[in-house]
N, C-alpha and C positions, 0 to 999 in steps of 0.2 A: 192812515198808514203811519204817520209820524208818531202816534201814541203807542204803537206796538213795541214790544221788547225787541232789542237788536237781533237776537237769534231768530225770532219768528219773522222779522222783516227780511233777514237774509235768506231764510228758507223760501219765502214768497218770491223774492227777486231771482232766486236760482231755479225757479220753476221752468220746465222745458217748453211751456207754451209761450213764454216771453222771448222775444228776439233781441238782438243787439240794439236795434233802433229803439225798442221799448225801454231798455235799460238806460240808454242815452237820454231819452226824454224824461224818464223818472228822475235821473240824477240832476237834471236842470231845474227841477221844481223848487227845491229848498236845500239848505245846508245839511239837514239831518239825512235826507235821502242821497245827497251827493256823497256824504261820508260813508253811507252804507254801500255805495257803488264805487268805492275807491279803486283806482287802477291796479293796485297790487293785492286786492282783496279776493275773497272767495267768489263773489258774484261774477267777475270777469273771468276768473279761472274756470268756473263752471260753464260759462258761455263758450269759452274756447274748447273745453272738453266735449260739450254737446255737439258742437259744430265739426270739430276735427279730432275725434277720440284717438286716432292712431298716432298723433303727433306728441302726445304727452310723454312718450318714452324718451324724448329728447331733452326733457327737463328733470332736474334734480329737485326733490322736495325741500332740500335745505337752502337752495338759492332763492334770492329775492327777485321775483320776475314781475315786471309791469305787464300784467295780462291784457290790459287794454291795448298797450302798444303792440304786443304779440298778435292780438286779434286783428288789429288794423294792418299789420305787416303781412299776415297770412291772407287776409282778405284782398289786399292790393296785389299780392303775388298771384293770387288766383285770377283776378281780373286781367292781369298782364299775361298770364299763361294762356288764358282763353283767347286773348287778342292775337298772340303769337301763333297758336294752333290754327286759328281761323285763317291766318295768312299763308299757311303752308301750301294749300292746294294751288294758290296763285303763283307762289315762288318756285315750287318744286314739281310742277306738272310735267316737266321734261324728265328724261332718264338721268340727266346730269345734275347733280346737286353741287353747287359751288362750295369751295373750301370754307368760305366765311359765311355759309348759309345759316349757321346756328350761333352766330356771334351775339345776336340780341338776347339769347337765352343765357349766355355766359356773363353778360353784363347786367343782369337783372338787379343785383344789389340786395338780394334777399337770401336767406338760407336755402340751400339746394333742396332740403327735404320739404320745404313749402311748395316748390315747383313740382317735385316728384309726386307729392300728395295730390296736387291739383290735376296732374296728368292722369293719375289713377282714377280720380273722380270722373274725369272726362271719359276715360275708357269704359268705366262701369255704368255710365248713364244709359238709360233705356232708349232704344231707337237709334243708337250709334252703331 
């Protein structure tokens, strides 16, 4: 892999059969592959686009974005949203929903569109 031209290497790393964990492992092997998988580069942007295509509308092409950090933030927001939704039936089984019932959502510390996107994913899952 390290002997391939940069453009070809980037195309291989952007392949949709590779996951985020695969890219992380590849980037740990050597300096050349770590540079190919840089956080602000095309590889992590493509990983983000493949996983959450509807979220790209929130980003400008001119701004410098650490796609690795955005990927991590969106992934963590998704995990937190799933945890919160799983706790709903226990907390809100009665007809009365407490005023502070959704305070954990308000204090997530991530962009609201990350949480909204995860809720839409949960709603559109088969078997729900």
